[in-house]
TIFIFI-493313 format. One record per atom (N, C-alpha, C, CB): x, y, z. Coordinates in steps of 0.2 Angstrom, whole numbers, plus 2048, in hexadecimal, padded with zeros to 3 digits. Atoms other than C-alpha are relative to their C-alpha. Glycine has a CB too. Layout:
BEGIN
XYZ...
//
This chain:
BEGIN
7FF8048067A4D937437FB7F98028097FE7FF8048067FF798D847428047FA7FE7F98007FD7FC80680379ED737407FD7FF7F98007F880580280280779FD6F72E8027F97FD8048067FA7FE8068017A3D5F7258088007FF7FD7FE7FB7F88027FE7B5D5872A8027FE7F88017F98067FD8028067C0D5871B8077FB8028018067FD7FB8057FE7D0D507238018028088078017FA7FC7FE7F87D8D4F7358077FF7FF7FE7FA8077F98018017EAD517368027FF8078058077FC7FC8017FA7F4D4A7458077FD7FE7FB7FA8057F9805800806D437477FE7FA8038068028058038077FF801D317448057FD8068017FB7F87FC8047FC810D2A74D8008028078088017FE8027FE7FA80ED3675C7FB7FD8048008068008068027FD7FDD3275E7FF7F88027FB8017FA7FF8087FE800D1F75D8047FE8058017FC7FC7FC8007FA80ED217697FB8018078058058008037FD7FB803D2B7757FA7FB8027FD8067FE8048047FF7F5D1E7738027FA8047FC7FE7FB7FD8067FE800D107778028018088077FD7FC7FF7FE7F9807D197877FB8008048028068008067FF7FC7F6D1D78D7FE7F98027FA8057FB8038087FE7F1D0A78C8067FE8057FF7FB7F97FB8037FC802D057937FF8038088078027FD8007FE7FA800D117A27FA7FE8038028078008078017FC7EED0E7A68017F88017F88027FC7FF8077FC7F2CFB7A78047FF8048027FC7FC7FC8007FC801CFE7B07FD8038078048047FE8047FD7FA7F6D087BD7FB7FB8017FB8087FE8058067FF7E9CFA7BD8047FB8047FC7FE7FA7FB8057FD7F7CEE7C08028018078067FF7FB7FE7FD7FA7FECF87CE7FA7FF8058038088008058007FB7EDCF97D67FE7F88017F88047FD8028097FF7EACE57D48057FD8058007FB7F87FA8037FD7FBCE17DB8048068058047FD7FA7FB7FB7FD800CEE7E88067FD8037FC8048077FA8037FC811CEC7F07FE7FE8098068078008018037F9812CE38028008078058067F98017FF7FA7FB80ECEF8107FE8077FE8068018028017F9803808CFE8057F88008028028007F98067FE7FE7F8D0580C7FB8037F98018068068057FE8067E8D0C8018028077FE7F78008027FE7F88007EFD1F8048058007FA8038058077FB8008047FFD1B7FB7FE7FD7F88077FC8038028038077F7D117EC7FC8057FC7FC7FA8018047FA8027EAD1F7EA8058047FE7FB8038057FB7FC8037F9D2B7E88037FD7F98068008057FD803804802D1F7DD7FB8007F98027FA8028048018077F3D1C7D17FD8077FE7FA7FC8018017F98037EFD2F7D18058037FC8008048067FA7FE805800D337CA8017FD7FA8088008038018058067FFD257BE7FA8037FB7FE7F88028067FD8047EED2C7B88018077FE7F98008057FF7FA8027F3D3D7B78068007FA8028058067FB800806803D387AC7FD7FE7FA8067FB8028038028067F8D2E7A27FC8067FC7FA7FA8028057FB8037ECD3E79F8058057FC7FD8048077FC7FC8037FBD4879B8047FD7FA8058028067FD802806802D3D78E7FC8017FB8017F98008058008067F1D3D7857FF8087FE7F87FC8038027F98027EFD507868088027FB7FF8068087F87FF804803D5277F7FF7FE7FA8067FD8047FF803806802D477717FA7FC7FD8057FC8018058048037F2D3D76F7F98047FD7FE7FB8078057FC8017E6D4C76E8028057FA7FF8048067FD7FA8057F0D587627FD7FE7F98088007FF8028018087E7D5A7507FE8077FD7FA7FA7FF8027FC8047E1D647437FA7FE7FC8058037FC8058048047D0D6173D7FE8067FA7FA7FE8048017FB8047CDD6A72C7F87FF7FD8057FF7FA8088018017BAD6D7297FF8057FA7FB8038068017FC8067B1D7571B7FE8078037F97FC7FC8027F87FF7ACD847268078038047F98018067F97FC7FD7BFD8772E8047FA8037FE8068067FB8047FC7CCD7F7397FE7FF8078088048008018027F87CBD7774A8077FD8027FA7FB8017F98037FE7DDD767527FF7FF8078068047FF8008047F97DFD6B7628088008027FD7F88007F88007FD7F0D6F76B7FF7FF8078048077FF8028027F97F0D6677B7FA8008038048038038078007FD7E2D6C7847FD8077FD7FF8018098047FA8027DDD7C77A7FF7FE7F98048068028038028067D2D7A76B7FE8067FC7F87FB8038027FA8047D2D8975E7FA7FE7FB8068037FD8048018057C3D8B7528018067FB7F87FF8027FE7FB8047C8D957447FC8007F88098007FF8048008057BBD9A7378058017FA7FA8048017FB7FF8077C3D9B7248018067FF7FD7FE7FA7FF7F98017BFDAD7238068038057F88048027FB7FD7FB7CBDB07328077FD7FE7FE7FF8077FA8028027D9DA772A8048057FB7FF7F97FE7FC7FB8057E6DB37228057FD7FD8028058027FC8038027F3DA871F8037FA8028038037FE7FD8077FE7FCD967208068007FF7FD7FB7FD7F980080080ED967228037F98028048058047FE8077FF815D857208088007FE7FC7FA7FB7F8800801828D847238027F98048038078047FE8057FB830D797317FA7FF8048078028048058017FB81FD7B73A7FB8047FC8028028078057FC80380FD827357FD8068047FA7FC7FF8037FA7FC808D9473B7FB8037FC8058068018077FD8037F6D997377FF8078037FA7FB8028007FA7FE7F5DAB7387F88027FE8058057FC8077FF7FF7E4DB073E7FE8088007FF7FC8068027FA7FF7DADC073B7FF8018077FB8017FB8027FE7F97D8DCA74B8027FC8057FA8028007FF8057FB7DFDBD7568087FE8007FC7F97FE7F98038007F0DB475B8007FB7FB8037FC8077FF8068057F8DA874E7FF7FB8048078007FC8008067FE7F6D977518057FC7FD7FA7FD7FF7FC804802803D8A7507FD7F98018088018038028078007FCD7874E8057FC8037FD7FD7F97FA8067FE806D6B7598007FA7FD8007FD807800804804800D5F74D8048017F97FB7FE8007FC7FF80580BD677408068038017FC8037FB7F97FD7FD81AD6D74B8067FD7FD8008008087F980380282CD6B7488017FA8038068058017FE8077FE833D5A7498077FE7FD7FB7FB7FE7F9802804845D537457FE7FB7FA8067FD80480280480583CD4573C7FE8037FA7FC7FB8038037FC806832D507318048047FD7FB8058037FA7FC803840D5C72E8057FC7FB8048028077FC80580584AD4D7277FD7FE7FA8027F980380580480783CD4771B7FE8067FD7F97FB8038027FA804839D597157F98038037FE7FC7F98057FD7FD82BD5E7217F87FE7FD80280780080680380481CD537187FA8028058017F87FE8067FF7FD810D557277FD8087FF8017FF8088017F9800812D697267FD8027F98078058018037FD808810D6A7137F87FD7FF8067FC7F8806803801801D5D7137FA8048048007F88038047FB7FD7F8D697207FE8067FC8028028068017FA8037FBD787187FB7FF7F78098027FF8048028067F5D707077F88008018027F97FE8068017FE7E5D6A70F7FC8068028007FC8058037FA8007E2D7B7167FF8057FB8038038058017FC8067E4D847067FA7FE7FB8058007FE8068038047D8D786FD7FA8018038027F97FE8087FF7FC7CAD7970A7FF8088008007FD8088017FA7FF7CCD8C70D7FC8037FB8058038018047FC8067C4D926FC7F97FF8028017FD7F88078018007B3D8B7017FD8038077FF7FA7FF8027FF7F97B1D947127FC8077FF8088018068057F97FF7A4DA27188038068017FA7FF8067FB7FA7FF7ACDB37167FD8048048008037FA8027FC7FA7A2DBB7248017FD8067FA8017FF7FF8027FA7A6DAF7318078018037FD7FA8017FA7FF7FD7B4DB673C8027FF8068008067FF8008027FA7B1DAF74D8057FA8027FA7FF8017FB8067FF7C1DA67527FE7FE80980A8037FE8018017F97BDD9D7638067FB8027F87FC8027FB8057FD7C9D947707FD7FE8068068038028038027FA7C4D8977D8057F98037F87FD7FD7FC8057FD7CCD7D7897FC7F87FF8018028088038068027CAD6A7848047FB8058007FF7F87FC8047FB7D1D5F7937FE7F87FF7FD8038088028068007C7D4F7918027FB8068027FF7FB7FF8047FA7CAD487A37FC7FA8007FD8058068068057FE7BBD3C7A48057F87FF7F78017FA7FE8078007C5D2C79E8067FF8058037FE7F97FA8027FA7D4D2F7AA7FD8018078068067FF8048007FA7C8D347B87FE7F88027F98058008038077FF7BFD237B48067FA8017FD7FE7F97FB8047FE7D0D1A7B48048008078048027FC7FE7FF7F87D5D227C67FB7FD8048018088028058037FB7C4D1D7CD8007F88007F98027FE7FF8078007C6D0B7C68057FE8058017FC7FA7FA8027FE7D8D0B7CC7FF8008098078057FD8018007F87D2D117DE7FC7FB8027FE8068028048057FE7C5D057DF8027F98017FB7FF7FC7FC8068017D0CF67DA8058018078048007F87FA8017FC7DECFD7E77FB7FF8078058088008048017F97CFCFE7F58007F98037F88037FE8028087FF7CBCEB7F38087FC8017FB7FD7FA7FA8048017DECE57F08048038068038007F87FC7FE7FB7E6CEF7FF7FD7FE807801808800
//
């Protein structure tokens, strides 16, 4: 599946904003700890503490900040935590939207987008996120290439920003301890 025109991007807006706030808060806390180490704590302890905080920051981003469904003119791109599925329209058999969304894929495992998964808040409101995603997929699916059946999966970890955070924290720890 070649990248086509982006029709819409569906994410859990509240979870995405919360993940961004948590990542910013944890990154700020990591750098604050690096600048203000406790009395009598050496570099090795600070390096361990900033590593744990950087990994927690990265985990928060993978869990809630990265999940999305991109509806393109050529197919779907579903990102669940660290796994990206590229599904061309010809490979989509059906989309079932109830309490969550299930994408039936021809010749492959079915895909449940985390961005349209079950939640109590969504269930109380009648699952608007799930219905929106199903409508967007059905509207865009009509224009797909019927010969493209290649479903691909790839790992998407995006570690560079969090490695940069850890490197910056280590550098600050080196000079503050």
